[in-house]
NUDO-114959 format. One record per residue (C-alpha): chain; z, y, x negated; residue number from 1. Coordinates in nm, 4 decimals, padded with zeros to 6 digits. Layout:
<nodes>
{A {Z Y X} NUM}
...
</nodes>
This chain:
<nodes>
{A {24.3129 19.1617 -21.9427} 1}
{A {24.3593 19.3142 -22.2861} 2}
{A {24.0200 19.4860 -22.2652} 3}
{A {24.1017 19.6724 -21.9428} 4}
{A {24.4402 19.7761 -22.0780} 5}
{A {24.2788 19.9018 -22.3988} 6}
{A {24.0255 20.0920 -22.1881} 7}
{A {24.3092 20.2548 -21.9931} 8}
{A {24.4795 20.3607 -22.3151} 9}
{A {24.1590 20.5020 -22.4616} 10}
{A {24.0696 20.6974 -22.1490} 11}
{A {24.4215 20.8249 -22.1087} 12}
{A {24.4389 20.9507 -22.4645} 13}
{A {24.1069 21.1367 -22.4541} 14}
{A {24.2178 21.4654 -22.2930} 15}
{A {24.5779 21.4572 -22.4056} 16}
{A {24.5812 21.7944 -22.5840} 17}
{A {24.6038 22.0907 -22.3503} 18}
{A {24.3917 22.3953 -22.4114} 19}
{A {24.3804 22.7446 -22.2672} 20}
{A {24.4113 22.6737 -21.8946} 21}
{A {24.7461 22.6337 -21.7197} 22}
{A {24.6588 22.2911 -21.5832} 23}
{A {24.3941 22.0352 -21.6765} 24}
{A {24.3280 21.6958 -21.5210} 25}
{A {24.1063 21.4006 -21.5983} 26}
{A {24.0527 21.0850 -21.3880} 27}
{A {23.8384 20.7747 -21.4328} 28}
{A {23.7621 20.4860 -21.1982} 29}
{A {23.5717 20.1997 -21.3600} 30}
{A {23.4230 19.8570 -21.2863} 31}
{A {23.3143 19.6502 -21.5839} 32}
{A {23.1890 19.3140 -21.7034} 33}
{A {23.1742 19.1453 -22.0431} 34}
{A {23.0152 18.8286 -22.1817} 35}
{A {22.9878 18.6617 -22.5245} 36}
{A {22.7608 18.3903 -22.6617} 37}
{A {22.8116 18.2064 -22.9919} 38}
{A {22.5565 17.9838 -23.1611} 39}
{A {22.5791 17.7494 -23.4599} 40}
{A {22.3101 17.5675 -23.6548} 41}
{A {22.2729 17.3909 -23.9870} 42}
{A {22.2996 17.7225 -24.1700} 43}
{A {22.2891 18.0093 -23.9204} 44}
{A {22.5714 18.1357 -23.7001} 45}
{A {22.4929 18.3899 -23.4259} 46}
{A {22.6847 18.5979 -23.1734} 47}
{A {22.5869 18.8249 -22.8845} 48}
{A {22.8295 19.0464 -22.6915} 49}
{A {22.7271 19.2310 -22.3751} 50}
{A {22.9336 19.4880 -22.1861} 51}
{A {22.8496 19.6898 -21.8751} 52}
{A {23.0511 19.9635 -21.7078} 53}
{A {23.0012 20.1623 -21.3894} 54}
{A {23.2480 20.4505 -21.3909} 55}
{A {23.3223 20.7621 -21.1906} 56}
{A {23.4698 21.0496 -21.3920} 57}
{A {23.6483 21.3540 -21.2516} 58}
{A {23.7436 21.6425 -21.4781} 59}
{A {23.9277 21.9387 -21.3291} 60}
{A {23.8835 22.0390 -20.9634} 61}
{A {23.5258 21.9080 -20.9308} 62}
{A {23.4156 21.5842 -20.7743} 63}
{A {23.3676 21.2450 -20.9381} 64}
{A {23.0528 21.2098 -21.1484} 65}
{A {22.8890 20.8690 -21.2085} 66}
{A {22.8641 20.7319 -21.5620} 67}
{A {22.7134 20.3863 -21.6030} 68}
{A {22.6429 20.2318 -21.9435} 69}
{A {22.5536 19.9024 -22.1084} 70}
{A {22.6114 19.8072 -22.4701} 71}
{A {22.4890 19.5151 -22.6767} 72}
{A {22.6161 19.3856 -23.0120} 73}
{A {22.4286 19.1189 -23.2085} 74}
{A {22.5003 18.9557 -23.5423} 75}
{A {22.4000 18.6502 -23.7414} 76}
{A {22.5048 18.4930 -24.0706} 77}
{A {22.2981 18.2557 -24.2822} 78}
{A {22.5494 18.0504 -24.4791} 79}
{A {22.2810 17.8775 -24.6849} 80}
{A {22.1474 18.2052 -24.8221} 81}
{A {22.4659 18.4130 -24.7819} 82}
{A {22.2877 18.6816 -24.5790} 83}
{A {22.3828 18.8526 -24.2559} 84}
{A {22.2235 19.0751 -23.9965} 85}
{A {22.3701 19.2890 -23.7230} 86}
{A {22.2420 19.5321 -23.4603} 87}
{A {22.3936 19.7451 -23.1856} 88}
{A {22.2671 19.9524 -22.8955} 89}
{A {22.3816 20.1403 -22.5883} 90}
{A {22.1971 20.2787 -22.2863} 91}
{A {22.2569 20.4529 -21.9560} 92}
{A {22.2262 20.2328 -21.6484} 93}
{A {22.0431 20.3168 -21.3273} 94}
{A {22.2051 20.2144 -20.9986} 95}
{A {21.9816 19.9091 -20.9643} 96}
{A {22.0412 19.7880 -21.3230} 97}
{A {22.4028 19.6850 -21.2701} 98}
{A {22.5668 19.5802 -20.9447} 99}
{A {22.9298 19.4651 -20.9232} 100}
{A {23.1144 19.3438 -20.6141} 101}
{A {23.4849 19.3904 -20.6894} 102}
{A {23.5991 19.1066 -20.9195} 103}
{A {23.3803 18.8475 -20.7484} 104}
{A {23.0262 18.8919 -20.8787} 105}
{A {22.8140 19.1175 -21.0970} 106}
{A {22.4526 19.1275 -21.2133} 107}
{A {22.2889 19.3147 -21.5000} 108}
{A {21.9235 19.3575 -21.5943} 109}
{A {21.8303 19.6115 -21.8603} 110}
{A {21.6024 19.6688 -22.1580} 111}
{A {21.7522 19.8840 -22.4329} 112}
{A {21.6993 19.9680 -22.7979} 113}
{A {21.9160 19.8073 -23.0657} 114}
{A {21.9183 19.9211 -23.4292} 115}
{A {22.0446 19.7394 -23.7368} 116}
{A {22.2321 19.8793 -24.0355} 117}
{A {21.9043 19.9622 -24.2106} 118}
{A {21.7845 20.1678 -23.9140} 119}
{A {21.5253 19.9134 -23.7987} 120}
{A {21.5158 19.9229 -23.4195} 121}
{A {21.3909 19.6712 -23.1639} 122}
{A {21.3771 19.6377 -22.7876} 123}
{A {21.6316 19.3979 -22.6404} 124}
{A {21.6413 19.2689 -22.2840} 125}
{A {21.9638 19.1583 -22.1171} 126}
{A {21.9771 18.9642 -21.7900} 127}
{A {22.3205 18.8314 -21.6929} 128}
{A {22.4964 18.7201 -21.3749} 129}
{A {22.8755 18.6916 -21.3445} 130}
{A {23.0906 18.4994 -21.0966} 131}
{A {23.4675 18.5461 -21.0942} 132}
{A {23.6522 18.2172 -21.1308} 133}
{A {24.0010 18.2775 -21.2688} 134}
{A {24.3235 18.4269 -21.1434} 135}
{A {24.3501 18.8027 -21.1088} 136}
{A {24.5854 18.9838 -21.3470} 137}
{A {24.6928 19.3462 -21.3145} 138}
{A {24.8680 19.5697 -21.5653} 139}
{A {25.0044 19.9201 -21.5164} 140}
{A {25.1276 20.1860 -21.7537} 141}
{A {25.2668 20.5349 -21.7306} 142}
{A {25.3511 20.7716 -22.0126} 143}
{A {25.4328 21.1314 -22.0850} 144}
{A {25.5335 21.3655 -22.3597} 145}
{A {25.6014 21.7321 -22.4052} 146}
{A {25.6179 21.9939 -22.6764} 147}
{A {25.6643 22.3675 -22.7073} 148}
{A {25.4687 22.5184 -22.4193} 149}
{A {25.3065 22.2043 -22.2741} 150}
{A {25.3603 21.8786 -22.0865} 151}
{A {25.1269 21.5818 -22.0585} 152}
{A {25.1508 21.2879 -21.8188} 153}
{A {24.9185 20.9884 -21.7920} 154}
{A {24.8976 20.6721 -21.5854} 155}
{A {24.6641 20.3752 -21.5582} 156}
{A {24.6029 20.0455 -21.3797} 157}
{A {24.3773 19.7686 -21.5093} 158}
{A {24.2787 19.4441 -21.3372} 159}
{A {24.0978 19.1508 -21.5008} 160}
{A {23.9538 18.8201 -21.3901} 161}
{A {23.7978 18.5514 -21.6049} 162}
{A {23.4431 18.4702 -21.5008} 163}
{A {23.1490 18.2406 -21.5535} 164}
{A {22.8415 18.4215 -21.6822} 165}
{A {22.4915 18.2951 -21.7426} 166}
{A {22.1772 18.4687 -21.8550} 167}
{A {21.9566 18.5588 -22.1489} 168}
{A {21.9574 18.8090 -22.4329} 169}
{A {21.6175 18.8560 -22.5968} 170}
{A {21.5110 19.0662 -22.8945} 171}
{A {21.1436 19.1434 -22.8588} 172}
{A {20.9881 18.8313 -22.7121} 173}
{A {21.2326 18.5922 -22.8829} 174}
{A {21.5426 18.4616 -22.6995} 175}
{A {21.8582 18.5387 -22.8974} 176}
{A {22.1189 18.3870 -22.6614} 177}
{A {22.0795 18.2036 -22.3334} 178}
{A {22.2540 17.9849 -22.0805} 179}
{A {22.6240 17.9930 -21.9935} 180}
{A {22.8310 18.2433 -22.1903} 181}
{A {23.1150 18.1133 -22.4042} 182}
{A {23.3508 18.3781 -22.2637} 183}
{A {23.3231 18.6283 -21.9814} 184}
{A {23.5326 18.8486 -21.7585} 185}
{A {23.5150 19.1016 -21.4754} 186}
{A {23.7435 19.4030 -21.4646} 187}
{A {23.8266 19.7293 -21.2977} 188}
{A {24.0565 20.0150 -21.3917} 189}
{A {24.1820 20.3558 -21.2877} 190}
{A {24.3447 20.6124 -21.5132} 191}
{A {24.4367 20.9768 -21.5091} 192}
{A {24.5927 21.2498 -21.7197} 193}
{A {24.7419 21.5874 -21.6293} 194}
{A {24.8245 21.8453 -21.8965} 195}
{A {25.0169 22.1636 -21.8178} 196}
{A {25.0711 22.4658 -22.0387} 197}
{A {25.3496 22.7109 -21.9675} 198}
</nodes>
């Protein structure tokens, strides 16, 4: 639940400063999924975090525009040699890459590029399926503030459900994480901001 609420806060804060126009508005509707795997060995500890989001964004009087993304974070630590490695990547999703049915199920299949801190990049493939299993929790917030010549009002609703997720994360041809995830959730949110200058 915390992740959807943090997403609401981040989206709400984005357009908070009014500019030249008399009235500006920004709305986001989002469905999302998240999964984490942790691995331990004699010396090496690993982690893989996967997040997917299918959003619709509306700025001003226009219609909603689709924005779908996936991100992947990988890291490992070798305690025997006191060395660590980490890599991160993000990519745009096509409609067939990520499918979510409310807070019940979701599926993701995508190959993307991940780069480590030294700038070495590799292809990673993510294939994950989610099934909602937990209770559904919903949080709502509303806020506003004003200053000389402007007013800003924002609101948001976020809903989360714990889930079971299973799948594989591979870097190149080598599996990095596989099987049931250690933690997973499904979420959805809506948020909006209106700023008025006068």
